[in-house]
C-alpha positions as CSV (number, residue, x, y, z in Angstrom):
1,M,15.7,-8.7,-0.3
2,E,13.7,-8.6,-3.5
3,L,12.4,-5.1,-2.8
4,I,15.9,-3.7,-2.3
5,R,17.2,-5.4,-5.4
6,K,14.3,-3.9,-7.4
7,K,14.8,-0.5,-5.9
8,E,18.5,-0.6,-7.0
9,M,17.3,-1.4,-10.6
10,V,14.9,1.6,-10.5
11,C,17.8,3.8,-9.4
12,E,19.7,2.7,-12.5
13,M,16.7,3.3,-14.8
14,R,16.0,6.8,-13.7
15,T,17.2,9.9,-15.4
16,K,20.3,11.6,-14.0
17,G,18.2,14.3,-12.2
18,Q,16.2,11.7,-10.4
19,K,18.9,9.1,-9.8
20,G,20.4,10.9,-6.8
21,Q,17.0,11.0,-5.1
22,A,16.3,7.4,-5.7
23,E,19.7,6.3,-4.4
24,S,19.2,8.4,-1.3
25,G,16.1,6.4,-0.6
26,R,17.9,3.0,-0.8
27,V,17.5,1.0,2.4
28,V,19.2,-2.0,4.0
29,R,18.0,-4.8,6.1
30,H,17.3,-3.5,9.6
31,S,18.3,-5.0,12.9
32,I,15.8,-6.3,15.4
33,P,16.7,-3.6,17.9
34,G,16.3,-1.0,15.1
35,N,12.8,-2.3,14.2
36,I,11.8,-2.4,17.9
37,L,12.8,1.3,18.2
38,F,10.9,2.0,15.0
39,W,7.7,0.5,16.2
40,L,8.0,2.0,19.7
41,G,8.2,5.3,18.0
42,I,5.0,4.6,16.0
43,Y,3.1,3.5,19.1
44,W,4.4,6.4,21.2
45,K,3.2,8.7,18.5
46,W,-0.3,7.2,18.1
47,A,-0.9,5.3,21.4
48,P,1.5,6.5,24.2
49,G,-0.8,5.1,26.9
50,V,-0.3,1.6,25.7
51,V,3.5,2.0,25.9
52,L,3.3,3.3,29.5
53,L,1.0,0.5,30.6
54,G,3.3,-2.0,28.9
55,A,6.3,-0.6,30.8
56,L,4.4,-1.1,34.1
57,E,3.4,-4.6,33.2
58,L,7.0,-5.4,32.4
59,V,8.2,-4.6,36.0
60,L,5.3,-6.1,37.8
61,G,5.2,-9.1,35.6
62,A,8.7,-10.0,36.7
63,L,8.4,-9.2,40.4
64,V,5.1,-11.0,41.1
65,P,6.4,-14.5,40.1
66,L,9.7,-13.9,41.9
67,V,7.9,-13.1,45.2
68,G,5.6,-16.0,44.5
69,I,8.4,-18.6,44.5
70,Y,9.5,-17.3,47.9
71,L,6.1,-17.8,49.6
72,P,6.3,-21.7,49.8
73,K,9.8,-21.3,51.3
74,L,8.6,-18.8,53.9
75,V,5.7,-21.1,54.8
76,L,8.1,-24.0,55.4
77,D,10.5,-21.8,57.4
78,L,7.5,-20.6,59.5
79,L,6.6,-24.2,60.3
80,A,10.2,-24.9,61.2
81,G,10.3,-21.8,63.4
82,H,12.9,-20.0,61.2
83,V,10.7,-16.9,60.5
84,T,7.8,-15.2,62.3
85,A,4.2,-15.0,61.2
86,A,4.4,-11.2,60.9
87,A,7.2,-11.5,58.3
88,L,5.1,-13.9,56.3
89,I,2.1,-11.6,56.5
90,R,4.2,-8.6,55.3
91,V,5.4,-10.6,52.3
92,L,2.0,-11.9,51.5
93,G,0.6,-8.3,51.7
94,L,3.3,-7.0,49.3
95,W,2.8,-9.9,46.9
96,G,-1.0,-9.4,47.0
97,L,-0.8,-5.7,46.3
98,M,1.6,-6.1,43.4
99,A,-0.5,-9.0,42.0
100,A,-3.7,-6.8,42.2
101,V,-2.0,-3.9,40.5
102,L,-0.6,-6.3,37.8
103,Y,-4.0,-7.8,37.1
104,G,-5.5,-4.3,36.9
105,V,-2.8,-3.3,34.4
106,K,-3.4,-6.5,32.4
107,G,-7.1,-5.6,32.4
108,G,-6.3,-2.2,31.0
109,L,-3.9,-3.7,28.5
110,N,-6.7,-5.9,27.2
111,G,-8.0,-2.7,25.6
112,K,-4.7,-2.2,23.8
113,Y,-5.7,-4.6,21.1
114,F,-8.4,-2.1,20.1
115,V,-5.7,0.5,20.1
116,Q,-3.4,-1.7,18.1
117,N,-6.1,-2.1,15.6
118,S,-6.4,1.6,15.3
119,V,-2.6,1.9,14.8
120,R,-2.8,-0.6,12.0
121,S,-5.7,1.4,10.6
122,Y,-3.3,4.4,10.4
123,L,-0.5,2.3,8.8
124,M,-2.5,1.2,5.7
125,P,-3.7,4.7,4.7
126,E,-0.1,6.0,5.3
127,L,1.2,3.3,2.9
128,F,-1.5,4.2,0.3
129,L,-0.7,7.9,0.5
130,K,3.0,7.1,0.1
131,S,2.2,5.3,-3.1
132,L,0.6,8.5,-4.4
133,R,3.7,10.6,-3.6
134,V,6.4,8.4,-5.2
135,S,7.2,8.4,-8.9
136,Y,4.2,7.1,-10.8
137,E,6.3,4.4,-12.5
138,I,6.8,2.6,-9.1
139,P,3.1,1.7,-8.2
140,E,2.3,1.0,-11.9
141,S,5.3,-1.4,-12.4
142,E,5.1,-5.1,-11.5
143,W,7.7,-4.9,-8.9
144,G,6.1,-1.8,-7.4
145,K,2.8,-3.6,-7.1
146,K,4.5,-6.5,-5.4
147,A,6.5,-4.3,-3.1
148,Y,3.2,-2.5,-2.1
149,Q,1.5,-5.9,-1.3
150,E,4.5,-7.0,0.7
151,A,4.6,-3.8,2.7
152,L,0.9,-4.2,3.5
153,G,1.9,-7.4,5.4
154,V,3.0,-5.1,8.2
155,A,-0.6,-4.4,9.0
156,A,-2.4,-7.4,7.6
157,G,-3.2,-10.5,9.7
158,G,-4.7,-8.8,12.7
159,D,-2.9,-9.7,15.9
160,W,-0.4,-11.7,13.8
161,S,0.6,-8.5,11.9
162,A,4.3,-7.4,12.1
163,S,3.4,-4.2,14.0
164,T,1.5,-6.1,16.8
165,R,4.0,-9.0,16.9
166,T,6.9,-6.6,17.3
167,F,5.3,-4.6,20.1
168,D,3.9,-7.6,22.0
169,G,7.1,-9.6,21.4
170,T,9.3,-6.8,22.6
171,L,7.2,-6.5,25.8
172,A,7.4,-10.3,26.3
173,I,11.1,-10.6,25.7
174,L,12.0,-7.7,28.0
175,Q,9.9,-9.3,30.7
176,N,11.6,-12.7,30.2
177,I,15.0,-11.1,30.2
178,L,14.2,-9.3,33.5
179,C,12.9,-12.5,35.0
180,F,16.0,-14.4,33.7
181,V,18.3,-11.9,35.5
182,L,16.3,-12.2,38.8
183,Y,16.1,-16.0,38.7
184,S,19.7,-16.3,37.7
185,T,20.6,-14.4,40.9
186,V,18.6,-16.8,43.0
187,L,20.1,-19.9,41.3
188,G,23.6,-18.4,41.3
189,V,23.6,-18.5,45.1
190,L,23.2,-22.3,44.9
191,S,25.6,-22.9,42.0
192,P,26.7,-20.8,39.0
193,W,27.2,-24.1,37.2
194,I,23.5,-24.8,37.3
195,V,22.8,-21.5,35.6
196,L,25.5,-22.1,32.9
197,G,24.2,-25.6,32.3
198,L,20.6,-24.4,31.9
199,V,21.6,-21.7,29.5
200,A,23.8,-24.1,27.4
201,L,21.0,-26.6,27.0
202,S,18.5,-23.8,26.2
203,M,20.8,-22.6,23.4
204,L,20.0,-25.8,21.5
205,N,16.6,-24.3,21.0
206,I,18.2,-21.6,18.8
207,L,19.0,-24.2,16.2
208,V,15.4,-25.4,16.1
209,I,14.1,-21.8,15.8
210,E,16.6,-20.9,13.0
211,K,15.5,-23.9,11.0
212,G,11.9,-22.6,11.2
213,L,13.0,-19.1,10.1
214,R,14.9,-20.4,7.1
215,F,11.8,-22.4,6.2
216,E,9.6,-19.3,6.5
217,D,12.0,-17.4,4.2
218,S,11.8,-20.2,1.6
219,M,8.0,-20.1,1.7
220,R,7.6,-16.3,1.5
221,E,7.6,-16.0,-2.3
222,R,5.3,-19.1,-2.7
223,E,2.9,-17.6,-0.1
224,A,2.9,-14.2,-1.8
225,V,1.9,-15.8,-5.1
226,H,-0.9,-17.9,-3.5
227,G,-2.0,-14.9,-1.5
228,R,-2.4,-12.8,-4.7
229,H,-4.4,-15.7,-6.3
230,W,-6.7,-15.9,-3.3
231,N,-7.2,-12.1,-3.1
232,Y,-8.1,-12.1,-6.8
233,I,-10.6,-14.9,-6.4
234,L,-12.2,-13.1,-3.5
235,S,-12.6,-9.8,-5.4
236,A,-13.6,-11.5,-8.7
237,M,-16.2,-13.8,-7.1
238,G,-17.6,-10.9,-5.2
239,N,-18.1,-8.9,-8.3
240,M,-21.9,-9.1,-9.0
241,T,-21.5,-7.4,-12.4
242,A,-20.1,-10.8,-13.7
243,A,-23.3,-12.7,-12.6
244,K,-24.8,-12.5,-16.0
245,D,-21.8,-13.9,-17.8
246,V,-21.5,-16.7,-15.2
247,R,-25.0,-17.8,-15.8
248,I,-25.1,-17.4,-19.6
249,F,-21.8,-19.1,-20.2
250,G,-22.1,-21.8,-17.5
251,M,-19.0,-20.8,-15.7
252,H,-20.0,-22.3,-12.3
253,S,-18.0,-25.5,-12.5
254,W,-15.0,-23.7,-14.0
255,L,-14.9,-21.1,-11.3
256,G,-15.4,-23.7,-8.6
257,S,-12.4,-25.7,-10.0
258,I,-10.2,-22.5,-9.9
259,R,-11.3,-21.9,-6.3
260,D,-10.5,-25.5,-5.3
261,R,-7.0,-25.2,-6.9
262,V,-6.2,-22.0,-5.1
263,V,-7.5,-23.2,-1.8
264,G,-5.5,-26.4,-2.3
265,E,-2.4,-24.4,-2.8
266,M,-3.0,-22.6,0.4
267,E,-3.8,-25.8,2.3
268,E,-0.4,-27.3,1.1
269,D,1.3,-24.3,2.6
270,K,-0.5,-24.8,5.9
271,K,0.4,-28.5,5.9
272,A,4.0,-27.6,5.4
273,Y,3.9,-25.2,8.4
274,Q,2.1,-27.8,10.5
275,R,4.8,-30.4,9.8
276,L,7.5,-27.9,10.8
277,H,5.5,-27.0,13.9
278,N,5.2,-30.7,14.9
279,W,9.0,-31.2,14.4
280,Q,9.8,-28.1,16.5
281,Q,7.5,-29.3,19.3
282,V,9.2,-32.7,19.5
283,M,12.7,-31.3,19.4
284,N,12.0,-28.6,22.0
285,G,10.3,-31.1,24.2
286,L,13.3,-33.4,24.2
287,I,15.7,-30.4,24.9
288,G,13.5,-29.2,27.7
289,L,13.3,-32.7,29.2
290,A,17.1,-33.0,29.2
291,R,17.5,-29.6,30.8
292,D,14.9,-30.2,33.5
293,V,16.3,-33.7,34.4
294,A,19.8,-32.3,34.8
295,A,18.6,-29.4,37.0
296,Y,16.2,-31.4,39.1
297,G,18.8,-34.1,39.6
298,C,21.3,-31.5,40.9
299,L,18.7,-30.2,43.3
300,I,17.8,-33.7,44.6
301,Y,21.5,-34.5,45.1
302,S,22.0,-31.3,47.0
303,V,19.1,-31.8,49.4
304,S,19.9,-35.5,49.9
305,T,23.5,-34.6,50.9
306,G,22.2,-31.9,53.3
307,R,23.8,-29.0,51.4
308,I,20.4,-27.3,51.2
309,G,17.3,-27.6,53.4
310,V,13.8,-28.6,52.4
311,S,12.5,-25.0,52.2
312,D,15.5,-24.0,50.0
313,F,14.8,-27.1,47.8
314,V,11.3,-25.8,47.2
315,L,12.6,-22.3,46.4
316,Y,15.2,-23.5,43.9
317,F,12.8,-26.0,42.4
318,G,10.4,-23.2,41.6
319,A,13.3,-21.1,40.3
320,V,14.5,-23.9,37.9
321,T,11.0,-24.3,36.6
322,G,10.5,-20.6,35.9
323,F,14.1,-20.2,34.6
324,S,13.6,-22.8,31.9
325,G,10.4,-21.1,30.8
326,F,12.0,-17.7,30.6
327,V,15.0,-18.9,28.5
328,T,12.7,-20.7,26.2
329,G,10.4,-17.7,26.0
330,I,13.4,-15.4,25.1
331,L,14.4,-17.7,22.3
332,Y,10.9,-18.0,20.9
333,Q,10.3,-14.3,21.1
334,V,13.6,-13.6,19.3
335,G,12.5,-16.0,16.6
336,D,9.2,-14.2,16.4
337,L,10.8,-10.8,16.1
338,K,13.1,-12.1,13.3
339,S,10.0,-13.4,11.5
340,A,8.3,-10.0,11.9
341,R,11.4,-8.2,10.8
342,N,10.9,-9.2,7.1
343,A,7.5,-7.5,6.9
344,T,8.8,-4.5,8.8
345,D,11.7,-4.2,6.4
346,Y,9.3,-4.3,3.4
347,F,7.2,-1.5,5.0
348,R,10.2,0.6,5.9
349,A,11.7,0.1,2.5
350,Y,8.5,1.3,0.7
351,M,8.1,4.2,3.1
352,A,11.7,5.2,2.4
353,L,11.2,5.5,-1.3
354,P,11.9,9.1,-2.5
355,E,8.9,11.2,-2.9
356,E,8.2,13.4,-6.0
357,V,6.0,15.9,-4.2
358,S,6.3,17.3,-0.6
359,G,3.3,17.6,1.6
360,E,3.0,21.3,1.3
361,E,3.5,21.2,-2.5
362,E,1.0,18.4,-2.7
363,K,-1.6,20.5,-0.8
364,S,-1.3,23.4,-3.3
365,M,-1.3,21.3,-6.5
366,G,-5.1,20.9,-6.8
367,Q,-6.0,24.4,-5.6
368,A,-7.8,26.5,-8.2
369,G,-6.3,29.6,-9.7
370,Q,-2.6,28.7,-9.1
371,E,-0.2,30.9,-11.0
372,S,1.7,29.1,-13.8
373,P,5.4,28.6,-13.2
374,V,6.1,29.4,-16.9
375,G,4.2,32.6,-17.2
376,T,0.5,33.5,-17.8
377,G,-1.6,32.2,-20.7
378,A,-1.7,28.9,-22.5
379,P,1.7,27.2,-22.7
380,E,3.5,26.0,-25.8
381,I,4.6,22.3,-25.4
382,V,7.5,20.9,-27.4
383,F,8.6,17.2,-27.5
384,E,12.2,17.3,-28.7
385,D,13.7,14.0,-29.9
386,V,11.8,12.1,-27.1
387,S,12.3,8.3,-26.8
388,F,10.6,6.1,-24.2
389,A,10.2,2.4,-23.5
390,Y,8.4,0.7,-20.6
391,K,10.6,-1.2,-18.3
392,K,10.4,-5.0,-17.8
393,E,10.2,-6.6,-14.4
394,D,13.9,-7.3,-14.5
395,G,14.6,-3.6,-15.0
396,T,15.6,-3.7,-18.6
397,S,13.9,-1.7,-21.3
398,G,11.2,-3.2,-23.5
399,E,10.2,-2.3,-27.0
400,M,10.4,1.4,-27.8
401,V,7.0,3.0,-27.7
402,L,8.2,6.4,-28.8
403,E,11.5,6.8,-30.6
404,H,13.1,10.2,-31.6
405,F,9.6,11.7,-31.4
406,N,9.2,15.4,-32.2
407,L,6.0,17.4,-31.8
408,T,5.2,21.1,-31.1
409,I,1.8,22.0,-29.6
410,A,1.3,25.7,-30.1
411,S,0.0,28.0,-27.4
412,G,-3.8,27.8,-27.3
413,E,-3.9,25.0,-29.9
414,K,-6.6,22.3,-29.7
415,L,-4.8,19.1,-30.6
416,A,-6.4,15.7,-31.2
417,L,-4.5,12.4,-30.9
418,V,-6.0,9.5,-32.8
419,G,-4.8,6.0,-33.7
420,V,-5.4,2.3,-33.1
421,N,-4.7,0.7,-29.8
422,G,-1.0,0.5,-29.0
423,A,-0.2,3.5,-31.2
424,G,1.3,5.4,-28.3
425,K,-1.5,7.9,-27.5
426,T,-1.8,7.1,-23.8
427,T,2.0,6.9,-23.4
428,L,2.3,10.3,-25.0
429,V,-0.3,11.7,-22.5
430,K,1.6,10.1,-19.5
431,L,4.8,11.8,-20.7
432,L,2.9,15.1,-21.2
433,C,1.4,14.9,-17.7
434,G,4.8,14.2,-16.1
435,L,3.8,10.7,-14.9
436,Y,6.8,9.3,-16.8
437,Q,10.2,10.8,-17.8
438,P,11.6,10.4,-21.3
439,D,14.5,7.9,-21.6
440,R,16.1,10.4,-24.1
441,G,15.2,13.8,-25.3
442,R,13.3,16.5,-23.4
443,I,10.0,18.2,-23.1
444,L,9.9,22.0,-23.1
445,I,7.2,24.3,-21.8
446,N,7.5,27.8,-23.2
447,G,11.1,27.0,-23.9
448,R,11.8,25.8,-20.3
449,S,12.8,22.2,-19.8
450,R,10.4,20.3,-17.6
451,K,13.3,18.8,-15.7
452,E,13.9,22.2,-14.3
453,M,10.4,22.2,-12.8
454,T,9.3,20.3,-9.7
455,P,6.4,17.8,-10.2
456,G,4.2,20.1,-8.1
457,E,4.9,23.1,-10.4
458,W,4.0,21.0,-13.4
459,Y,0.9,19.4,-12.0
460,R,-0.5,22.8,-11.1
461,M,-0.5,23.6,-14.8
462,L,-2.7,20.5,-15.7
463,S,-6.4,19.8,-15.7
464,V,-6.7,16.2,-16.8
465,V,-9.9,14.2,-17.4
466,F,-9.1,10.5,-17.7
467,Q,-11.2,7.7,-19.0
468,E,-11.5,6.3,-15.5
469,Q,-13.7,8.7,-13.6
470,L,-12.7,9.5,-10.0
471,I,-16.0,10.1,-8.3
472,L,-15.7,9.9,-4.5
473,P,-18.5,9.3,-2.0
474,I,-18.2,12.8,-0.7
475,T,-20.0,16.1,-1.3
476,I,-20.4,17.5,-4.8
477,A,-18.3,20.5,-3.7
478,E,-15.4,18.3,-2.6
479,N,-15.7,16.2,-5.8
480,L,-15.3,19.5,-7.8
481,S,-12.4,21.0,-5.8
482,L,-10.8,17.8,-4.5
483,Q,-10.2,19.8,-1.4
484,R,-11.8,19.9,2.0
485,R,-15.3,21.4,2.0
486,E,-14.2,24.5,3.9
487,E,-11.5,25.1,1.3
488,T,-13.9,25.0,-1.6
489,D,-14.8,28.3,-3.3
490,D,-18.6,28.0,-3.6
491,E,-18.9,30.8,-6.1
492,R,-16.2,29.3,-8.3
493,A,-17.9,25.8,-8.0
494,W,-21.3,27.1,-9.1
495,A,-19.8,28.9,-12.1
496,A,-18.0,25.7,-13.1
497,L,-21.2,23.7,-12.9
498,E,-23.1,26.2,-14.9
499,K,-20.4,26.2,-17.7
500,A,-20.5,22.4,-17.7
501,G,-24.3,22.5,-18.3
502,L,-25.3,21.0,-15.0
503,S,-27.4,23.9,-13.7
504,E,-30.7,22.5,-15.0
505,T,-29.9,19.1,-13.5
506,F,-29.2,20.7,-10.1
507,A,-32.4,22.7,-10.2
508,R,-34.5,19.8,-11.3
509,Q,-33.2,17.4,-8.7
510,K,-32.8,20.1,-6.0
511,L,-29.1,19.4,-5.5
512,T,-26.7,21.5,-3.6
513,L,-23.0,21.6,-3.2
514,D,-23.4,19.7,0.1
515,T,-25.2,16.8,-1.6
516,F,-23.3,13.6,-1.3
517,M,-22.2,11.6,-4.4
518,E,-22.9,7.8,-4.5
519,K,-24.6,5.9,-1.7
520,T,-21.6,4.5,0.0
521,I,-21.6,7.0,2.9
522,S,-25.0,8.6,2.6
523,R,-28.2,6.8,1.5
524,R,-29.3,10.0,0.0
525,G,-26.3,10.2,-2.2
526,I,-26.9,11.1,-5.8
527,E,-25.8,8.9,-8.7
528,F,-25.3,10.6,-12.0
529,S,-25.7,9.2,-15.5
530,G,-22.7,8.7,-17.7
531,G,-23.2,12.0,-19.5
532,Q,-23.8,13.8,-16.2
533,Q,-20.6,12.3,-14.8
534,Q,-18.6,13.6,-17.7
535,R,-20.0,17.0,-17.3
536,L,-19.1,16.9,-13.6
537,M,-15.5,16.0,-14.7
538,L,-15.6,19.0,-17.1
539,A,-16.8,21.2,-14.2
540,R,-13.9,19.9,-12.1
541,A,-11.4,20.8,-14.9
542,L,-13.0,24.2,-15.2
543,Y,-12.9,24.7,-11.4
544,K,-9.1,24.2,-11.4
545,D,-8.8,26.5,-14.4
546,A,-5.3,25.2,-15.3
547,P,-3.7,26.5,-18.6
548,L,-3.3,23.0,-20.1
549,L,-6.3,20.7,-20.5
550,V,-5.8,17.0,-21.3
551,L,-8.7,14.6,-22.1
552,D,-7.7,11.0,-22.3
553,E,-10.7,9.3,-23.8
554,P,-13.1,10.5,-21.1
555,T,-16.2,9.7,-23.1
556,A,-15.4,6.2,-24.2
557,A,-18.5,4.8,-22.5
558,L,-20.9,7.3,-24.0
559,D,-23.0,7.0,-27.1
560,P,-21.8,9.2,-30.1
561,I,-24.5,11.9,-29.6
562,A,-23.7,12.3,-25.8
563,E,-20.0,12.2,-26.6
564,S,-20.4,15.0,-29.2
565,E,-22.3,17.2,-26.7
566,V,-19.6,16.7,-24.0
567,Y,-16.7,17.4,-26.4
568,E,-18.5,20.5,-27.6
569,S,-18.7,21.7,-24.0
570,Y,-15.0,21.0,-23.6
571,L,-14.2,22.9,-26.7
572,R,-16.4,25.9,-25.8
573,H,-14.7,26.3,-22.4
574,S,-11.1,25.6,-23.4
575,E,-10.7,29.0,-25.0
576,G,-7.4,30.6,-23.8
577,K,-6.0,27.2,-22.9
578,T,-3.8,24.6,-24.7
579,A,-5.8,21.4,-25.0
580,V,-5.0,17.8,-26.0
581,F,-7.8,15.4,-26.8
582,I,-7.6,11.6,-27.3
583,S,-10.6,9.8,-28.7
584,H,-11.2,6.6,-30.7
585,R,-14.2,8.2,-32.3
586,L,-12.8,10.3,-35.0
587,A,-16.1,12.3,-35.4
588,S,-15.4,13.8,-32.0
589,T,-12.1,15.3,-33.1
590,R,-13.4,17.3,-36.0
591,F,-13.5,20.5,-33.9
592,S,-9.7,20.4,-33.2
593,D,-7.2,22.8,-34.7
594,R,-5.0,19.9,-35.7
595,I,-5.3,16.1,-35.7
596,I,-2.3,13.8,-35.2
597,L,-2.6,10.2,-36.4
598,L,-0.2,8.1,-34.4
599,D,1.1,4.7,-35.6
600,R,3.6,2.8,-33.5
601,G,4.8,5.9,-31.8
602,R,5.3,7.9,-34.9
603,I,3.3,10.6,-36.5
604,Q,1.7,9.0,-39.6
605,E,-0.5,11.9,-40.7
606,E,-1.3,15.4,-39.3
607,G,-3.6,18.3,-40.3
608,T,-7.1,19.5,-39.9
609,H,-10.1,17.1,-40.4
610,E,-10.7,18.5,-43.8
611,Q,-7.1,18.3,-44.9
612,L,-6.8,14.7,-43.8
613,M,-10.0,13.7,-45.5
614,E,-8.8,15.3,-48.7
615,L,-5.5,13.5,-48.3
616,G,-7.5,10.2,-48.5
617,G,-5.0,8.3,-46.3
618,A,-5.3,6.1,-43.2
619,Y,-7.3,8.8,-41.3
620,A,-9.9,9.2,-44.0
621,H,-10.3,5.4,-44.3
622,M,-10.7,5.0,-40.6
623,Y,-13.3,7.9,-40.5
624,Q,-15.3,6.4,-43.3
625,V,-15.4,3.0,-41.6
626,Q,-16.5,4.4,-38.3
627,S,-19.1,6.8,-39.7
628,S,-20.7,4.0,-41.8
629,Y,-21.8,2.2,-38.6
630,Y,-24.1,5.1,-37.8
631,E,-25.8,5.2,-41.2
632,K,-29.6,5.2,-40.5
633,E,-30.7,3.9,-43.9
634,A,-31.3,0.2,-43.9
635,G,-29.3,-1.9,-46.3
636,T,-26.5,0.7,-46.6
637,E,-23.2,-1.1,-47.5
638,I,-20.5,-0.4,-45.0
639,P,-17.5,1.1,-46.8
640,G,-14.3,-0.7,-46.2
641,E,-15.9,-3.9,-44.8
642,A,-16.1,-5.4,-48.3
643,A,-12.4,-4.9,-48.5
644,G,-11.9,-6.7,-45.2
645,Y,-10.9,-3.6,-43.1
646,G,-13.7,-3.9,-40.7
647,K,-12.8,-7.5,-40.0
648,R,-9.2,-6.9,-38.9
């Protein structure tokens, strides 16, 4: 399997400390019985009533048809005087009672589809939460994204999803097996050779089914690619923020042609499946015809020679008809379970990936006021000969982003990282936050190697504000603490909001901690401006009160004045903490104790703003170019543009 092969590559890529964990999570292709037990465990956990009703349907679904084929025989025997009317009435009463109970159970099981939908609704969040607990490099990598999408197939497709197909298919195959045994007993009384002949001819269906499964496997990669294209088209064409560009640049025809191409690809897949289905129908029809002709011919010969009577002929005729259907049903259901096995294996493989953080540790990571695992106060951070490269999809290392990188961030220091795109700033922050592990070298916190710390211990030390703002459609209190409402400390929350400069906004708009953000859940939800959102992110960082504050370009969407105000707030409330800031606007970094200018993963210049301006190097040149754009006097020449710098 592709997922297993990729997982083995990741195991080889990990550091020695993580390698054992990754290898322990390696999985193999599961058997059909193994997957049946897996899904029965899932359903028993979340919907035990459906399992119990299914077991009752299994027994009754086999007995009702069996008694049904005996009824015509009893009627003929009654007419011939071989049985009494009382015996026939007793059999009819038993059959009617069982049939009534069976139909009642089936009616109850009609509601199981709603329950199965609920089970699938559990599976998708479970998969999402799993992606948040595994190593960050997995969901961010190309193979990790693909593995996640393939694992989603276990719940996607409604009643055609792997979870529903496995449960329903298991119920059907067990019922067919039970019927097969009962009907074989009936036919075996007549002749064991009839049973063996029927089974032998039915085995030919296996070849037809196996051909279909091999075809499905060959189409899986193609379907995954086309499915990703279609999902992107759906999301992109539903994005109304692009409506202006579509109109102004006349993109209608172009987008329509892309849609037609993607739909055409999916239609070709459907046609290929239809051709396979038609072929299977013809072959199975021919095999069934040969099987039935042989069985019915044997019955006609037996009744014509007087070996069996007319009533027995009717009984065996019904048994042959049912027997053929049960054998075919078993074969089809086995094929269906094999098909569902692939999606189940993807799901189980992803869910078996080793987790960085346990459930209990995860719960405590975001809680405010957690004690630092490396002592009290602002930590000292040391990058010691660190090298790192992102991995390609085939598992090999790409170009080095950081190579033999050394940096010491003093306790309580306010450090700014600047540089052009691709200089390595975000990579450095990801390593600092523990989202990635160095390929070589180590990161020390107060002299202690970070490898000696659990991810949970390290995450508790961090308050990070990223450029992408995580604002959820929940209460303001929950957005601050990122905990349940009852677990939020209101006094601490109000103090954080006041420090972040949001008290006036709350008073003016009459907001409370129970006010909902956004309008997704509550129509009365509040929507903050860009500057207010950034202050809310500051309040969130202040609420957690971690000793290490990291800002990864959180104000990129703000104007320079608003950005300056937000950074001043961050600076004012980062006293007693170690802080690392990233910004493209160099004017916002002037307040830092030290500025690091990165270039291709190396420190090109470092010092205070004044020192770097006096140096007159790359930082000074970049600062002059940026500041010139905000000159208010008309006609002012933009320094550096005449030399071509601003046109690069």
